[in-house]
Each structure stands twice: as structure tokens, then as C-alpha cells.
N, C-alpha and C positions, 0 to 999 in steps of 0.2 A: 391455699384461696385460688380462685378463679382472678387475675390480673387484668383481664384483655377488656379492652373500653370499650365504650358502648360507639360502634362508628356510627349505626342511623341516625335518624331524628325521630321522637317520637312521631305518631301519626294517628289522624283520628276513625274513629268506627267506622266511618263514614269511607275511608278512604282506604282503610286493611277488605270493608264489605267490597267497595268495587271491583279491588283485585283479586277476590278472591271469588265472585262470582262471574258469570259468561256475560259475554258483552250486551248480548239481552236482557239480562238480569239488571244489569248496572242501569241501563236504559228506561227502565221499566222505575229503577227508584227516582230517576233524576224526575221521570212523569209525574213521579206524586209528589213529589218535591216541588213540584209547578202548582199544586192546590196550593200547600200554604203562598206561595208567594203571587197569588191570583192577584191581587191590587197593584203590584208592578204590571205585572201583565195588561190589566182592564184599565187602569188607573186608576186615582184614590174615589172618584165620582162613580164611575162606571165599575168600578167593582160592588159596589152596594147592591146596583143594580141587574148584572149578569153574575151569573153565577157557573162553576166549572160543574161540570156533570161525568165527564169523562173522556174517554177519548176508545174510537175503535180503528184500530189498523191504524193508518196516518190521516183521521179526522178527529180533527179536536169537535167536542161538543159541549157548546154554552146555550146553558138557557135563563130565561127570566119569566115575572111573573104575569108580564099582559104582553098580549101582541102585540101593542105600538113601541113597545123598547124592542122586541125582537125585530120592528120592522127599520127601525132606525137604527140598532146593532151592526144589522148584516152589512152597512157602508165602511163599518168598522173591520170588518172580517178580514183583511190582507194587512193591518198593524198588528191585532192581536194575532196571527199568525207569527211574522214579523219578530215581535216579542217575546213570544214562546218558543220560537226556536232558536231566538238569543241567548235566552236561558237556558237552553239544553243546550246551548255551541254546539249546537248541528241542523241540519237542514229536514228535520225532521217531520214536522207537521206539515200537508200539502191542503188542507179544506179546512174548516172550520162549518160548520151547521149549526144553526141557532135551533132550538123547540123551549116547545113549555117542559118548566121540569115535573108538570103531576104530582107522581107521590114519590118522586126521588130527593132524595137529600143531597145538596149540594156537599162538594170535596171539600172545600173550603172551609168549611165548621169544624167548630173540637168537636169529637165526639164524645172527652172523656169526660164527667161531670168534677166537678170538684171537689175535694175531699171534703169529710165532713169538718168541721171545728171542733177542736180540741176541748176536751172539758175535762178538768180536774179529777183526778179517782176520788172518792172522800174516802179518811181514812175511818176503817172500820173501830166506833167506842170503847168500846171493853176488847182490849187487847191483853196477848202476854197470858192469860188465864189457862193455856193450856199442861198440861202436865206429860213432858216426852222425856224417855229417859235419856239423861246427857250426854249416855257416849253412841246414841243411834244417829244414822246421817241427817233423818228426820226431825230431830230435835234440836239439833245443831243449825239448822236451815230455819227452824221457825226461829229459834233465837238470833239469829240475824234477821229474819225478815223484820221481827220486835222491835229490836233495835235500831234498823234502820228508818221504819215506822215513825218512832218516839222519837228520833235525829231530826224526820221533812216539820215534825209537829211544832216541834223548840225552833226549829228554822221559824215557821210561819207563823210562828206568837211574836218571836223577835223583831219580824219587819213590817 
């Protein structure tokens, strides 16, 4: 038997990916993580009005649905830069560009739809009527299936 003890602590998947990828790819992953933490950057109130649209080079792109909001938010550009760079733990972004999003999608949204609700599978009513050879794999699997369905049905009746 192998008796060496593990000397390193467990690492999270993000730590393993960060060490495996180049610095540039790790930076892109960190920037992608900013969009999930957008309310930390913009604040709880502005986080609902301003949306991250991405970045181009060292320019952070921020959008809002109304030009008046963009005008007011332009005064907060340096604060947004400071918070974004603080979360990245490096001074990456140098400029903020405010624009109307148009048809672009905000990056802080959840793009995955929720899974559909689970519905119980109905038990077929006439069960166990097939006559299959007892020594065949299909016959054994069918008998096991019938036994499990009957056990489930009896548990449902008891509860």
C-alpha cells in the first residue's frame, strides 16, 4: 500500500485553473467574475441602474437605459474604476466608457434558465404481464423493474 500522506491542502477549482492558465487568461477569468459582483462595484442602488457591458482593452464599458442616468453616472467613473481595480487586486482598468446598451445584454444577468420542476413519473397500471424467459437478461431486468415499481406503489399507499 502507498503510505505517503498528502502534504498539500485541497485547492479550489478556480485556484487550479488560475495556476494552469496563463496570466492573461487568469486575468480574463477575474474580469468575468467582476460581472457577478457588479453590485459591489456600483453599489446596491446604482447596481440596478447601471449595467456592465464588458470591456475593451483597459476600458470598462458601463450602460444605462436612460441618457440622464449616464450623465449622472459619469461623475462616478473614478469610483467605479477604483472598486473594479480593487476587486481585481491590480490597477487594470484605466478608463470608464458610459453608453446606452441598445440591444446588448448586461453581463451581470443569469443566462441559465431555472430547471423545470420535477414531476413524478406515473406508474404504468397493468404491470408485470409480460412473459419473458426467466434465464434471459431482459427477463431478469424486467422482473427487477416490476418489483421496484410495486415497492414504490406500496410505499405511496402507506404514506
